[in-house]
C-alpha positions in Angstrom: -27.3 -4.4 21.4 -28.9 -7.7 20.4 -26.2 -10.4 20.5 -26.7 -13.5 18.3 -24.6 -16.6 18.5 -24.0 -19.6 16.3 -22.3 -22.9 17.0 -20.0 -24.4 14.3 -19.5 -28.1 14.7 -16.5 -30.4 13.8 -16.6 -32.3 10.5 -18.2 -35.3 12.1 -20.9 -33.0 13.6 -20.6 -34.4 17.1 -18.6 -31.8 19.0 -18.8 -28.0 18.9 -15.6 -26.7 17.3 -16.2 -23.0 17.8 -18.8 -20.3 18.5 -19.4 -17.0 16.7 -21.1 -14.0 18.2 -22.3 -10.8 16.5 -24.5 -7.8 17.3 -27.6 -8.2 15.2 -28.5 -4.5 15.6 -25.2 -3.3 14.0 -23.9 -6.1 11.9 -23.2 -4.9 8.4 -21.3 -7.6 6.7 -17.5 -8.0 6.2 -15.6 -5.7 8.5 -18.2 -5.8 11.3 -17.0 -7.0 14.7 -17.4 -10.8 15.3 -16.5 -12.6 18.4 -15.3 -16.2 18.5 -14.5 -18.8 21.2 -14.6 -22.4 22.3 -17.8 -21.6 24.2 -20.7 -19.3 23.6 -19.7 -17.2 26.6 -16.1 -16.8 25.2 -17.5 -15.7 21.9 -19.8 -13.1 23.5 -16.9 -11.8 25.7 -14.6 -11.6 22.6 -17.3 -9.7 20.7 -17.8 -7.2 23.5 -14.0 -6.7 23.7 -13.8 -6.0 20.0 -16.8 -3.6 20.0 -15.1 -1.8 22.9 -11.8 -1.5 20.9 -13.7 -0.3 17.8 -15.4 2.4 20.0 -12.0 3.5 21.4 -10.5 3.7 17.9 -13.4 5.9 16.7 -13.1 8.1 19.7 -9.4 8.5 19.1 -10.0 9.5 15.5 -12.6 12.1 16.5 -10.3 13.5 19.1 -7.4 13.5 16.6 -5.3 10.9 18.3 -5.0 8.7 15.3 -4.4 9.4 11.6 
């Protein structure tokens, strides 16, 4: 996993408004997991949580626990 982050600034450009994080190794456009947060660390944690949820969903499908 190669996590990349980007800071998005407010309209006046002085203060960070939000951070976005993604896995550069697996990002494939819309629908790929993205993390967001007020800090870079929050965005990374959010991404890791979303990737974990995606893996659980895929596992459940393989095991027949979801339609």
